[in-house]
DOKOLTI-100610 format. One record per residue (C-alpha): residue in one letter; x, y, z. Coordinates in pm, whole numbers, padded with zeros to 5 digits, always signed. Each point is the difference from the previous one (the first is absolute). Example, Ala and Ser with C-alpha at 12.3 -4.5 7.8 and 13.67 -1.06 7.14 Angstrom:
<rs>
A+01230-00450+00780 S+00137+00344-00066 
</rs>
This chain:
<rs>
M+11080+08929+07424 A+00242+00043+00331 A+00181+00278-00150 E-00307+00218-00055 Q-00121-00044+00375 P+00146+00333+00142 K-00156+00193-00316 Y-00311-00197+00050 Y-00091+00083+00337 F+00110+00347-00061 R-00272+00015-00232 W-00238-00172+00209 V-00043+00240+00258 L-00091+00242-00263 S-00283-00201-00155 K-00346+00019+00058 K-00014-00312+00196 A+00238+00118+00275 I-00137+00329+00025 L-00341-00150+00020 L+00123-00269+00261 A+00174+00317+00197 V-00337+00194+00004 I-00185-00272+00155 L+00307-00099+00245 G-00050+00355+00099 V-00360-00007+00085 L+00070-00312+00202 A+00277+00130+00200 G-00183+00323+00054 L-00307-00240+00122 G+00295-00199+00227 S+00144+00339+00161 L-00376+00112+00096 V-00078-00315+00157 F+00319-00011+00172 F-00024+00353+00133 V-00336-00062+00141 M+00104-00325+00155 L+00304+00145+00149 Q-00222+00311+00166 L-00240-00216+00157 S+00270-00255+00151 T+00165+00343+00143 K-00324+00145+00134 I-00086-00337+00190 L+00335-00129+00124 L+00171+00304+00101 G-00311+00121+00129 F-00008-00268+00268 A+00332+00161+00115 G-00173+00357-00026 Y+00211+00121-00264 S-00106+00175-00285 P+00302+00080-00261 P-00014+00338-00165 I-00072-00033-00358 P+00143+00238-00279 P-00279+00246-00186 G+00061-00189-00347 E-00158-00351+00159 K-00359+00010+00013 E-00171-00179+00299 F-00210-00280-00128 V-00081-00183+00290 D-00240+00118+00314 L-00081-00271+00241 G-00280+00180+00115 F+00086-00094+00391 E+00290+00055+00240 I+00244-00271+00092 P+00069-00007+00334 G+00410+00030+00021 C+00263-00048+00237 R+00325+00139-00058 Y+00184-00297+00158 L-00104-00224-00292 I+00210+00160-00243 I+00281-00187+00103 I-00216-00350-00075 I-00188+00113-00301 P+00297+00004-00255 A+00093-00329+00122 L-00338-00163-00028 G-00008+00187-00377 G+00357-00160-00077 L-00160-00345+00156 V-00304-00028-00226 S+00188+00161-00310 G+00269-00286+00051 I-00236-00256+00001 I-00180+00095-00279 T+00340+00066-00190 Y+00169-00338+00095 K-00314-00196-00042 W-00128+00093-00372 A+00284+00211-00159 P+00358-00010+00166 E+00114+00215-00294 A-00192+00307+00109 E+00208+00049+00301 G+00203+00292+00066 D+00047+00290-00266 G-00227-00066-00268 T+00187+00232-00262 D+00296-00239+00055 A-00211-00285-00074 V-00118+00148-00318 I+00371+00050-00100 E+00077-00326+00081 A-00327-00141-00219 F+00154+00221-00295 H+00358-00130+00044 W-00024-00360+00085 K-00356-00109-00054 R-00102+00098-00333 G-00253+00236+00128 I-00228-00251+00163 I-00150+00128+00301 R-00276-00248+00131 G-00359+00081-00037 R-00107-00005+00389 I+00334+00246+00094 P-00215+00352-00099 V-00271-00123+00268 I+00221-00142+00252 K+00210+00311-00015 A-00270+00242+00016 V-00115-00162+00305 T+00294-00069+00228 A+00146+00343-00112 S-00300+00177+00127 I+00000-00187+00328 L+00383+00051+00064 I-00045+00398-00098 G-00299+00048+00148 S+00093-00166+00337 G+00298+00255+00031 G+00291-00176-00193 S+00254+00228-00148 S-00040-00071-00369 G-00122+00164-00279 R-00282-00042-00288 E+00272-00050-00305 G+00103-00333+00084 P-00360-00137-00007 I-00134+00188-00285 S+00318-00094-00247 Q-00105-00375+00099 I-00360+00058-00084 G+00023+00176-00310 G+00307-00210-00118 G-00185-00353+00092 V-00315+00162-00196 A+00191+00060-00299 S+00168-00338+00057 I-00360-00198-00015 L-00087+00215-00263 A+00275-00098-00219 M-00025-00348+00093 K-00378-00027-00084 L+00057+00146-00360 G+00267-00211-00059 L+00289+00252-00061 S+00327-00073-00054 E+00296+00012+00291 R+00151+00327-00107 E-00376+00149-00033 R-00082-00113+00340 E+00308+00182+00137 I-00075+00338-00157 L-00366-00025+00152 V+00113-00065+00329 V+00255+00303+00042 S-00340+00188-00153 G-00193-00148+00254 M+00240+00081+00270 A+00007+00340-00114 A-00370+00064-00073 G-00017-00084+00419 I+00296+00209+00129 G-00158+00294-00234 S-00377+00004+00085 I+00055-00037+00376 F+00243+00243+00044 K-00194+00203-00230 S+00358+00037-00217 P-00092-00118-00346 F+00318+00101-00178 G+00228-00095+00299 G-00163-00335+00052 S+00083-00061-00359 I+00360+00070+00026 F+00016-00171+00366 G-00110-00336-00214 I+00263-00002-00280 E+00294+00160+00236 V-00044-00197+00343 L+00075-00331-00173 Y+00359+00099-00038 K+00283+00176+00168 R+00133+00172-00282 D-00216-00094-00291 Y-00367+00043-00164 E-00247-00230-00138 V-00101+00276-00245 Q-00171-00277-00209 A-00274+00024+00239 L-00016+00339+00054 V-00273+00081-00296 P-00273-00244+00173 A+00119+00081+00346 V-00109+00366-00075 I-00329-00096-00146 S-00090-00269+00270 T+00105+00272+00283 F-00177+00327-00115 V-00327-00254-00065 A+00033-00114+00360 Y+00045+00350+00123 I-00285+00093-00200 V-00208-00286+00180 F+00122+00075+00353 G+00011+00392-00043 S-00376+00016-00119 I-00103-00179+00370 V+00269+00121+00213 G+00040+00326-00139 W+00280+00193-00206 R+00155+00187+00302 P+00390-00109+00070 I+00025-00199+00301 F+00200+00299+00174 S-00142+00352-00002 V+00318+00234+00029 P+00033+00347-00008 E+00175+00149-00328 Y+00369-00023+00043 S+00278+00215-00205 F+00348-00044+00075 S+00326+00221-00105 P+00304-00166-00181 Y+00192+00117+00308 Q-00195-00273+00225 L+00159-00311-00256 P+00283-00064+00195 L-00224-00060+00292 F-00224-00239-00198 A+00342-00158-00125 T+00071-00086+00352 L-00308-00101+00065 G+00037-00251-00280 I+00349-00119+00123 I-00165-00041+00339 A-00280-00178-00093 G+00239-00231-00205 L+00166-00096+00311 V-00295-00042+00194 A-00159-00230-00267 R+00300-00225+00007 F-00064-00050+00413 Y-00382-00044-00073 I+00101-00266-00280 W+00237-00154+00219 S-00235-00026+00341 Y-00297-00137-00233 G+00268-00259-00141 S+00107-00117+00316 I-00329-00020+00204 N-00139-00215-00292 K+00302-00217+00027 A-00038-00034+00349 F-00363-00091-00002 N+00070-00265-00293 R+00247-00158+00253 V-00260-00030+00275 N-00107-00364-00024 I-00365+00061+00120 P-00288-00040-00278 R-00003+00273-00256 Y-00365+00092+00043 L+00128+00097+00420 K+00255+00239-00160 P-00196+00300-00094 A-00199-00047+00355 I+00333+00028+00150 G+00069+00300-00248 G-00332+00153+00097 L+00062+00016+00376 L+00307+00177-00070 V-00154+00232-00154 G-00281+00022+00236 L+00259+00071+00268 I+00151+00307-00224 G-00361+00105-00094 F-00102+00067+00381 W+00229+00270+00034 L+00027+00083-00339 P-00330-00035-00182 Q+00140+00182-00310 A+00211-00305-00088 L-00301-00188-00049 E-00166-00060-00382 T+00073+00164-00283 G+00071+00330+00200 Y-00087+00226-00305 G-00238+00205+00221 W+00287+00091+00230 I+00217+00121-00289 E-00291+00248-00082 I+00002+00115+00373 A+00410+00041-00026 I-00045+00213-00358 L-00238+00224+00216 G+00274+00066+00274 K-00168-00185+00263 L+00240-00249+00077 T+00315+00112+00247 L+00380-00083-00139 E+00029-00256+00316 I-00345-00162-00102 L+00120-00043-00386 I+00357-00169+00096 I-00154-00226+00263 V-00309-00104-00237 M+00235-00054-00311 I+00206-00217+00192 A-00284-00185+00120 K-00132-00027-00321 I+00313-00174-00150 F-00011-00281+00286 A-00366-00026+00004 T-00012-00079-00394 A+00285-00219+00031 F-00203-00200+00279 S-00341-00001-00201 V+00120-00057-00361 G+00327-00194+00088 S-00164-00261+00220 G-00195-00125-00313 G-00304+00257+00038 P-00159+00062-00351 G+00028+00342-00056 G+00238+00284-00218 L+00261+00204+00095 F-00066+00321-00222 A-00213+00150+00267 P+00260-00035+00283 S+00269+00091-00196 V-00207+00363-00111 V-00079+00008+00369 V+00368-00021+00094 G+00104+00213-00264 G-00266+00272+00095 F+00128+00009+00356 L+00327+00002-00104 G-00047+00301-00199 G-00157+00150+00275 V+00297-00057+00222 V+00264+00122-00235 G-00257+00295-00103 S-00036+00110+00358 I+00364-00022+00040 F+00067+00239-00292 R-00268+00231+00149 I+00152+00056+00327 M+00346+00020-00127 A-00097+00216-00308 P-00364+00119+00003 E-00013+00252-00282 L+00145-00224-00257 A-00135-00327+00103 G-00343+00080-00064 D-00334-00222+00104 V+00088-00331+00152 G-00283-00161-00186 V+00160+00003-00338 Y+00287-00213+00180 I-00234-00219+00095 I-00163-00062-00346 V+00347-00012-00158 G+00116-00238+00287 M-00290-00235-00082 G+00104-00050-00365 C+00394+00003+00061 F-00024-00257+00266 F-00190-00244-00190 A+00211+00039-00311 A+00287-00115+00191 A-00163-00288+00182 A-00154-00120-00321 N+00207+00096-00260 V-00269+00185-00184 P+00105+00359-00011 L-00206+00107-00281 A-00325-00169+00089 S+00066+00122+00357 I+00017+00381-00103 I-00300-00023-00231 M-00190-00178+00280 V+00032+00243+00251 A-00078+00296-00231 E-00341-00174-00108 M-00056-00084+00365 T+00029+00340+00103 G-00137+00186-00301 D+00343+00229+00041 Y+00193+00004-00285 N+00223+00279+00084 I+00182-00259+00200 L+00150-00166-00293 P+00344+00182-00030 P+00082-00036+00368 A-00151-00365+00004 F+00199-00071-00268 L+00342+00091+00096 A-00050-00182+00341 S-00146-00301-00104 I+00278-00039-00249 L+00253+00021+00241 A-00166-00207+00251 Y-00037-00282-00258 L+00359+00027-00102 V+00115-00006+00427 S-00237-00271+00091 G+00195-00256-00206 E-00075-00349-00166 R-00244-00130+00266 S-00383+00030+00011 I-00310-00048+00209 Y-00112-00213-00309 E+00238-00306+00026 K-00121-00164-00332 Q+00105+00318-00209 V+00306-00089-00262 E+00223+00259-00111 E-00077-00009-00383 Q-00176-00181-00245 F+00263-00221-00086 R+00035-00132+00310 S-00384-00112+00028 P-00055-00346-00080 F-00341+00115-00182 H+00235+00204-00266 E+00257-00249-00028 R-00166-00144-00327 E-00030+00336-00166 I+00366+00071+00098 V+00130-00338-00161 T-00241+00048-00318 G+00092+00352-00040 L+00371-00034-00008 L-00045-00308-00213 S-00185+00222-00242 Y+00250+00253-00031 L+00279-00210-00034 K+00078-00133-00356 V+00076-00372-00156 K+00327+00196-00186 R+00136+00083+00342 I+00039-00380+00110 A-00053-00200-00301 V+00361-00208-00123 P+00112-00056-00323 D+00165-00303-00006 T-00305-00281-00029 H-00044-00332-00109 V-00250-00070-00302 V-00082-00276-00230 S-00080+00006-00359 V-00306-00151-00181 N+00183-00245-00167 D+00183-00142+00314 S-00130-00319+00120 V-00197-00024+00357 I+00286-00171+00132 K+00243+00267-00046 A-00248+00242+00174 E-00011-00265+00304 E+00390-00025+00026 I+00001+00423-00005 M-00278+00014+00298 R+00178-00268+00210 K+00365+00115-00038 H-00135+00377+00084 E-00293-00087+00236 R-00278+00166-00222 L-00336-00068-00053 A-00055+00167-00266 L+00204+00134-00349 P-00088+00222-00237 V-00007-00118-00364 L+00139+00222-00326 D-00060-00050-00369 E+00232-00067-00282 D+00028+00391+00034 G+00086+00002+00345 K-00371+00180+00072 Y-00168-00107+00299 V-00288-00259-00064 G-00104-00096+00373 I+00124-00209+00278 I+00029-00372+00045 T-00030-00114+00369 A+00110-00322+00237 M-00377-00067-00011 D-00017-00047-00363 I+00289-00213-00018 M-00127-00220+00268 A-00290-00053-00237 V+00213-00183-00282 P-00006-00362+00001 P+00390-00104+00099 E+00017-00196-00321 K-00074+00294-00228 I+00211+00267+00210 R+00281+00006-00230 E-00174+00040-00319 T-00250+00228+00100 K+00076+00353-00062 V-00049+00290+00218 K-00233+00167-00313 D-00241-00238+00082 F-00046+00109+00369 V+00036+00385-00030 R-00259+00196+00170 C-00090+00322+00177 K+00125+00257-00247 F-00075+00272+00202 I+00172-00128+00333 F+00272+00294-00006 V+00072+00335+00130 T+00179+00305-00143 P+00245+00183+00167 E-00235+00280+00034 C-00235-00210+00238 S+00010-00005+00349 L+00104-00225+00297 L-00399-00020+00052 D-00079-00108-00354 A+00281-00300-00007 L-00110-00125+00353 Y-00354-00008-00126 K+00083-00218-00301 M+00240-00223+00205 L-00276-00068+00259 R-00264-00058-00248 F+00170-00218-00229 E+00191-00167+00306 I+00355+00048-00167 P+00321+00175+00192 E+00143+00145-00305 L-00111+00208-00299 P+00133+00110-00330 V+00066+00365-00066 I-00076+00058-00354 D+00076+00330-00209 R-00391+00129-00092 E+00135+00116-00345 T+00230-00238-00101 K-00129-00292+00180 S+00317-00126+00089 L+00123-00154+00327 V+00179+00263+00205 G+00030-00209+00325 E-00203-00136+00292 I-00106+00104+00332 S-00067-00287+00257 L-00149-00002+00360 R+00330-00032+00118 D+00124+00306-00164 I-00275+00192+00155 L+00080-00141+00374 K+00343+00062-00050 Y-00009+00367-00084 F-00210+00084+00294 H+00238-00204+00218 Y+00290+00213-00156 R-00201+00337+00069 A-00115-00110+00378 E+00397-00102+00067 E+00126+00356-00152 Y-00251+00188+00209 F+00112-00159+00305 R+00346+00075-00077 E-00102+00367-00040 L-00159-00027+00301 K+00261-00152+00198 M+00259+00253-00160 K-00221+00309+00126 I-00030-00162+00323 S+00378-00029+00077 T+00068+00324-00103 S-00246+00178+00174 G+00102-00213+00319 
</rs>
């Protein structure tokens, strides 16, 4: 049965049950996105309203909340409010759900690889509340992290309530994360790809693709039917010339290098906060205070910042402002999320990348105005290629930016810039829990071992020399052979040399001592079906060894029924040990040659 696991799960994701669960999950994730979206608007209007600051809203995001009254604001409160938001969110997080701290997407990745897809039931609620408070108070954070944990948490709860297997639960968690992302960013296809791509630096969780696509599009329909179908950003229709491709390639390379700094700054500030010996719930408050100081001078660095991207696309920000806000956003994000504040890193990455694209595009515009074209297209491409580099998600970032802007003409330059940025950025990522490939994930260890054991055949390892007894031999002879050769079971042959079964040490122990010499093996031979053929897999052999609690198995020719050898647990372990040594010898040789 273990050998069938990979095939079984491949069939399961295409089953009626899986499709129905994906639809149900999509509905729940879409409703979760809608609730979180409204909570975020409400908290932003109230909390930043006291500071007299109303962040610009991109055209594709309907304004649901109308307080019906004016909040008296004081500009100096913009320093204090992010700190208070950090304090409140920190207290709630560390009192009731410490795993909801920091970036939510990273937490879902960790749950997938190391926690068997288990996300506590309280997490979606706690994350929605605390992220709304943090971002609404001005914290430089995004909706992607919270909605990933909300969608993934709903999926985990659903799977556990229905008693699904571990693997099925994992697939649903990926689908829930994708559904949350795809709905709240109005990017159903990009969200689907993001869900299966963000788990790894150089791989995809392909088995989850079908349920992820289904749940994401259902969630998008639920969310869009209330919020509207208009893309988040409203952009002019751009066109580009092939002669501009070197410029976009340059943008991609620069984005990859800046992404390295972004990852380093976030990681360094996160480590610095971890080293500070104070109660953990106070750290987001300190981070919020630092963000407030930045926001007092540069409010563009506060909250998600999507409205400022729209303003930049329309050409209403100068080159100097683009540079300053880009740098400020990098550090504001590190202070907000790196201090342990609940949030996400997608929105800040998109804003930093968009402003970086605006800087590069503006410089190209000054140097070669006729060739460079509109600065707005560099902002859009910069959004995608920077996130591709920072998060190791080149494919998802390209599609998501195209869907969020509704402009598919940018796909060729976005593809070129994103791939180059991804290659230049290196191995590090803003998501620390990512693993390189499937075979490095603890979750896939069993599948990988099972697949290898299913592929290898018994004839590759079986040894021809074996110790046997005849049906007419005495039990004492069998006992002597077992003792001499340290065996727990022996194959039994008939007068013609055909295999008839085995006799075990347990069988011999059941013979009274006074009868052991005259008792024949044929009186105790049993389990004629305990054998393997040369064509059997090692997994089949191990299964029989474990089932019958014997470390050696006879290898029988299926047609002639004659004994051709034996295979033991020791032989299998020795084979893998030999192959591991062989691999490390080759690796050592390559290192010494290249060095």
